[in-house]
TORKOL-4160 file (C-alpha; in steps of 0.2 Angstrom, whole numbers, padded with zeros to 4 digits, m for minus):
71
<pt num="1" X="0124" Y="0111" Z="0292"/>
<pt num="2" X="0138" Y="0118" Z="0281"/>
<pt num="3" X="0139" Y="0136" Z="0276"/>
<pt num="4" X="0136" Y="0137" Z="0257"/>
<pt num="5" X="0142" Y="0154" Z="0255"/>
<pt num="6" X="0159" Y="0150" Z="0262"/>
<pt num="7" X="0173" Y="0150" Z="0249"/>
<pt num="8" X="0187" Y="0138" Z="0247"/>
<pt num="9" X="0204" Y="0145" Z="0253"/>
<pt num="10" X="0217" Y="0149" Z="0239"/>
<pt num="11" X="0235" Y="0145" Z="0243"/>
<pt num="12" X="0248" Y="0155" Z="0233"/>
<pt num="13" X="0267" Y="0153" Z="0233"/>
<pt num="14" X="0277" Y="0167" Z="0226"/>
<pt num="15" X="0294" Y="0176" Z="0225"/>
<pt num="16" X="0297" Y="0195" Z="0227"/>
<pt num="17" X="0313" Y="0194" Z="0217"/>
<pt num="18" X="0320" Y="0182" Z="0205"/>
<pt num="19" X="0333" Y="0175" Z="0217"/>
<pt num="20" X="0324" Y="0179" Z="0233"/>
<pt num="21" X="0314" Y="0171" Z="0247"/>
<pt num="22" X="0299" Y="0161" Z="0244"/>
<pt num="23" X="0283" Y="0166" Z="0252"/>
<pt num="24" X="0266" Y="0157" Z="0255"/>
<pt num="25" X="0250" Y="0166" Z="0257"/>
<pt num="26" X="0232" Y="0159" Z="0260"/>
<pt num="27" X="0217" Y="0169" Z="0254"/>
<pt num="28" X="0200" Y="0164" Z="0262"/>
<pt num="29" X="0188" Y="0176" Z="0254"/>
<pt num="30" X="0194" Y="0178" Z="0236"/>
<pt num="31" X="0194" Y="0168" Z="0220"/>
<pt num="32" X="0209" Y="0162" Z="0209"/>
<pt num="33" X="0203" Y="0174" Z="0195"/>
<pt num="34" X="0205" Y="0189" Z="0207"/>
<pt num="35" X="0223" Y="0184" Z="0210"/>
<pt num="36" X="0229" Y="0180" Z="0192"/>
<pt num="37" X="0220" Y="0195" Z="0184"/>
<pt num="38" X="0233" Y="0206" Z="0176"/>
<pt num="39" X="0221" Y="0221" Z="0173"/>
<pt num="40" X="0218" Y="0225" Z="0192"/>
<pt num="41" X="0224" Y="0242" Z="0198"/>
<pt num="42" X="0227" Y="0236" Z="0216"/>
<pt num="43" X="0231" Y="0217" Z="0214"/>
<pt num="44" X="0232" Y="0206" Z="0229"/>
<pt num="45" X="0249" Y="0201" Z="0224"/>
<pt num="46" X="0259" Y="0214" Z="0214"/>
<pt num="47" X="0262" Y="0212" Z="0196"/>
<pt num="48" X="0281" Y="0212" Z="0198"/>
<pt num="49" X="0281" Y="0197" Z="0210"/>
<pt num="50" X="0283" Y="0179" Z="0202"/>
<pt num="51" X="0269" Y="0167" Z="0206"/>
<pt num="52" X="0276" Y="0150" Z="0207"/>
<pt num="53" X="0261" Y="0140" Z="0211"/>
<pt num="54" X="0242" Y="0142" Z="0215"/>
<pt num="55" X="0231" Y="0129" Z="0223"/>
<pt num="56" X="0213" Y="0128" Z="0228"/>
<pt num="57" X="0210" Y="0119" Z="0245"/>
<pt num="58" X="0217" Y="0117" Z="0262"/>
<pt num="59" X="0228" Y="0102" Z="0257"/>
<pt num="60" X="0239" Y="0113" Z="0246"/>
<pt num="61" X="0245" Y="0123" Z="0261"/>
<pt num="62" X="0253" Y="0108" Z="0269"/>
<pt num="63" X="0260" Y="0102" Z="0252"/>
<pt num="64" X="0268" Y="0118" Z="0247"/>
<pt num="65" X="0275" Y="0121" Z="0265"/>
<pt num="66" X="0284" Y="0104" Z="0263"/>
<pt num="67" X="0289" Y="0106" Z="0245"/>
<pt num="68" X="0297" Y="0124" Z="0248"/>
<pt num="69" X="0303" Y="0120" Z="0266"/>
<pt num="70" X="0293" Y="0134" Z="0274"/>
<pt num="71" X="0287" Y="0135" Z="0292"/>
């Protein structure tokens, strides 16, 4: 029987600088709204980072790794 309280992973691709390295991070116990929210005092991804893409689900991790040529 599946766990009904388990949340779907959120995959975020971001840059720390305009011409910098691309990072991929997977959040397992959070929602997309918590990542995007600009009013949070301690955001999961700092406000000065550029978020390139956000995907909900495990399939986006492989897609983004292939698209941005990450490990």
